[in-house]
C-alpha positions as CSV (number, residue, x, y, z in Angstrom):
1,M,2.4,160.1,200.7
2,T,1.1,161.7,203.9
3,I,0.8,159.9,207.2
4,P,-2.6,160.3,209.0
5,T,-2.5,161.9,212.4
6,G,-4.6,161.1,215.5
7,P,-6.9,163.4,217.4
8,G,-4.0,165.0,219.3
9,G,-1.8,165.5,216.2
10,E,0.4,162.5,216.9
11,P,1.1,160.1,214.1
12,A,-1.6,157.5,213.7
13,R,-0.9,153.9,212.8
14,K,0.3,154.0,209.2
15,V,-1.9,152.1,206.8
16,V,0.2,150.7,203.9
17,P,-1.6,150.1,200.6
18,P,-1.0,146.8,198.8
19,A,1.6,147.1,196.0
20,S,-1.0,145.7,193.7
21,L,-3.0,148.9,193.9
22,L,-0.3,151.1,192.6
23,A,-1.0,150.1,188.9
24,E,-4.7,150.4,189.5
25,A,-4.3,153.9,190.9
26,A,-2.2,154.9,187.9
27,R,-5.2,154.0,185.7
28,N,-7.6,156.1,187.8
29,P,-6.1,159.6,188.3
30,G,-8.3,161.8,190.4
31,G,-10.4,158.9,191.5
32,S,-10.1,156.1,194.0
33,V,-9.3,152.4,194.2
34,A,-10.8,149.9,196.6
35,E,-8.8,147.5,198.7
36,I,-10.4,144.0,198.6
37,D,-9.9,141.3,201.1
38,Q,-9.1,138.4,198.8
39,T,-10.0,135.8,201.4
40,L,-13.7,136.8,201.1
41,I,-13.9,136.4,197.3
42,S,-13.1,133.7,194.8
43,D,-12.8,135.7,191.6
44,P,-11.6,139.3,191.5
45,N,-13.5,139.7,188.3
46,G,-16.8,138.3,189.8
47,Y,-19.2,139.5,192.4
48,I,-17.6,141.4,195.3
49,P,-19.8,141.7,198.4
50,A,-19.6,145.0,200.2
51,E,-18.2,143.4,203.3
52,A,-15.1,142.3,201.3
53,V,-14.0,145.9,200.8
54,R,-11.5,147.0,203.4
55,G,-11.7,150.6,202.4
56,V,-11.0,153.0,199.5
57,W,-7.7,154.7,198.7
58,K,-7.8,158.2,197.2
59,V,-5.8,158.9,194.1
60,D,-4.4,162.3,193.1
61,E,-4.5,163.8,189.6
62,E,-1.2,162.2,188.7
63,G,-2.4,158.7,189.5
64,Q,-0.6,158.4,192.8
65,L,-2.1,157.2,196.1
66,T,-2.6,160.2,198.4
67,G,-2.5,158.2,201.6
68,E,-6.1,158.9,202.4
69,F,-7.9,155.7,203.3
70,P,-11.5,155.9,204.5
71,P,-12.1,152.4,205.9
72,N,-15.3,150.6,205.1
73,P,-17.5,150.3,208.2
74,K,-19.2,147.2,206.8
75,Y,-15.9,145.3,206.3
76,G,-16.0,141.9,207.9
77,P,-17.7,138.6,207.6
78,V,-20.2,138.5,204.7
79,R,-23.8,138.3,205.8
80,D,-27.1,137.3,204.3
81,D,-29.1,140.1,202.7
82,F,-32.7,139.4,201.5
83,T,-33.8,143.0,201.7
84,R,-34.6,143.2,198.0
85,L,-36.9,140.2,198.4
86,V,-38.9,141.0,201.5
87,S,-39.2,144.8,201.0
88,T,-40.8,144.8,197.6
89,G,-44.3,145.2,198.9
90,H,-45.5,142.1,196.9
91,F,-47.7,139.5,198.5
92,L,-45.3,136.7,199.6
93,D,-47.4,134.6,201.9
94,W,-47.3,131.8,199.3
95,L,-43.6,131.4,200.2
96,G,-44.5,130.7,203.9
97,D,-44.2,132.7,207.1
98,D,-40.6,133.6,206.5
99,P,-40.0,134.1,202.7
100,A,-36.2,134.7,203.2
101,E,-35.8,131.5,205.2
102,T,-37.8,129.5,202.6
103,F,-35.7,130.9,199.8
104,R,-32.4,130.2,201.6
105,Q,-33.3,126.7,202.7
106,S,-34.4,125.8,199.2
107,V,-31.1,127.0,197.7
108,A,-29.1,125.2,200.4
109,E,-30.9,122.0,199.5
110,I,-30.1,122.4,195.8
111,I,-26.4,123.1,196.6
112,D,-26.2,120.0,198.8
113,Q,-27.8,117.9,196.1
114,Q,-25.4,119.0,193.5
115,V,-22.3,118.7,195.7
116,P,-23.1,116.6,198.8
117,G,-21.8,118.2,201.9
118,A,-21.5,121.7,200.4
119,T,-23.0,124.5,202.5
120,V,-24.1,128.1,201.9
121,R,-22.0,130.5,203.9
122,W,-24.0,133.6,202.9
123,M,-26.5,134.6,200.3
124,K,-27.7,138.0,198.9
125,I,-30.5,139.0,196.6
126,T,-28.7,141.4,194.2
127,D,-31.6,143.0,192.4
128,E,-35.4,143.5,192.9
129,P,-37.1,140.2,192.0
130,R,-39.4,139.9,189.0
131,F,-42.9,138.6,189.8
132,L,-45.8,137.0,187.9
133,T,-49.2,136.3,189.5
134,A,-52.6,135.2,188.3
135,G,-56.0,134.8,190.1
136,R,-59.7,134.8,189.7
137,R,-62.5,136.9,191.1
138,A,-64.0,135.8,194.4
139,P,-67.6,134.7,193.7
140,D,-69.0,136.4,196.8
141,D,-66.9,139.6,196.4
142,P,-66.0,140.7,192.8
143,S,-63.6,143.3,194.3
144,S,-61.4,140.5,195.8
145,L,-59.0,138.3,193.9
146,I,-58.2,134.7,194.8
147,L,-54.6,134.0,194.0
148,T,-54.2,130.8,191.9
149,R,-50.7,131.0,190.5
150,A,-47.5,132.9,191.5
151,A,-43.9,132.9,190.3
152,L,-40.8,134.9,190.9
153,A,-37.2,135.1,189.6
154,A,-34.6,136.5,191.9
155,S,-30.9,137.2,191.1
156,F,-28.5,136.1,193.8
157,A,-24.9,135.9,194.8
158,M,-23.6,133.5,197.5
159,G,-20.6,132.1,199.1
160,V,-20.4,128.3,199.2
161,D,-18.0,126.0,201.2
162,S,-17.3,122.6,199.6
163,P,-16.5,119.5,201.7
164,S,-12.9,119.8,200.4
165,G,-12.5,123.2,202.0
166,R,-12.8,125.2,198.8
167,Y,-14.6,128.5,199.1
168,E,-16.4,129.7,195.9
169,L,-18.7,132.6,195.0
170,L,-21.7,131.7,192.8
171,S,-24.2,133.9,191.1
172,G,-27.3,133.4,188.9
173,V,-31.1,133.4,189.2
174,Y,-33.4,131.3,191.4
175,S,-36.9,131.0,190.1
176,I,-39.9,129.4,191.7
177,A,-43.4,128.8,190.3
178,V,-46.5,127.6,192.2
179,A,-49.9,126.7,190.7
180,G,-53.1,125.7,192.4
181,L,-52.7,128.1,195.3
182,D,-56.5,128.1,195.7
183,R,-56.4,124.3,196.2
184,G,-54.5,124.2,199.4
185,E,-52.3,121.1,199.8
186,R,-52.9,120.2,196.2
187,A,-50.9,123.1,195.0
188,R,-47.8,122.2,192.9
189,S,-44.5,124.0,192.8
190,R,-41.1,123.8,191.0
191,V,-37.8,125.7,191.3
192,W,-35.1,126.5,188.8
193,F,-31.5,127.2,189.7
194,D,-29.8,128.9,186.8
195,L,-26.2,129.7,187.5
196,W,-24.7,132.7,185.7
197,A,-28.0,133.5,184.1
198,T,-29.3,137.0,183.8
199,L,-32.5,138.3,185.6
200,D,-34.0,139.5,182.3
201,A,-33.6,136.1,180.7
202,A,-35.1,134.3,183.7
203,E,-38.1,136.8,183.7
204,Q,-38.9,136.0,180.1
205,Q,-39.2,132.3,181.1
206,L,-41.6,132.8,184.0
207,R,-44.8,132.7,182.0
208,D,-43.8,129.3,180.4
209,R,-42.5,127.9,183.6
210,I,-45.7,128.7,185.6
211,A,-47.7,127.2,182.8
212,E,-45.6,124.1,182.9
213,V,-46.3,123.7,186.6
214,A,-50.0,124.4,186.1
215,S,-50.3,121.7,183.4
216,P,-47.7,119.0,184.2
217,S,-47.2,116.4,181.5
């Protein structure tokens, strides 16, 4: 294994790969293996945020680590990321002035209700949300549409701290449906928090869920 050198040719601080990566390298000849900070994840087979990756070790054709270790510039505390929610170009005013904050606060309240005292350390939207909207033509301007119903399903991953000190990563789909948007304060809404669900499955339920909110029993 080669030792990296600094700008002047002097030996740089040696970076030693974890022994656990040796077997993984043997299974990936000619590729690379990522070194994960285990303190930032709860399940090595589950969702791994980009910030949890210390860097990537290069592997030679014989399945041996070469010593090359490009560090991950994003490595560090995991941060919120709602980019996929707010950059879609969809009309989101029905979620308030700050859709990302509305989304996060709602999820934090659900987590606290399920496990009193639990808090959301970070949250990320992991795929572009699926939307469903409906409206009616404005009587004085047929080219304009008055929004009456709206719904979305968004897949997420998040880190949760329990009162006992346990740190856990959760994933799933958060859905919200609102009906009566044209009736101001009389609008009705409901949220669904489906752990481990797929985005496709949640999208298929949006039509029924928005109808349920529009016509409560």
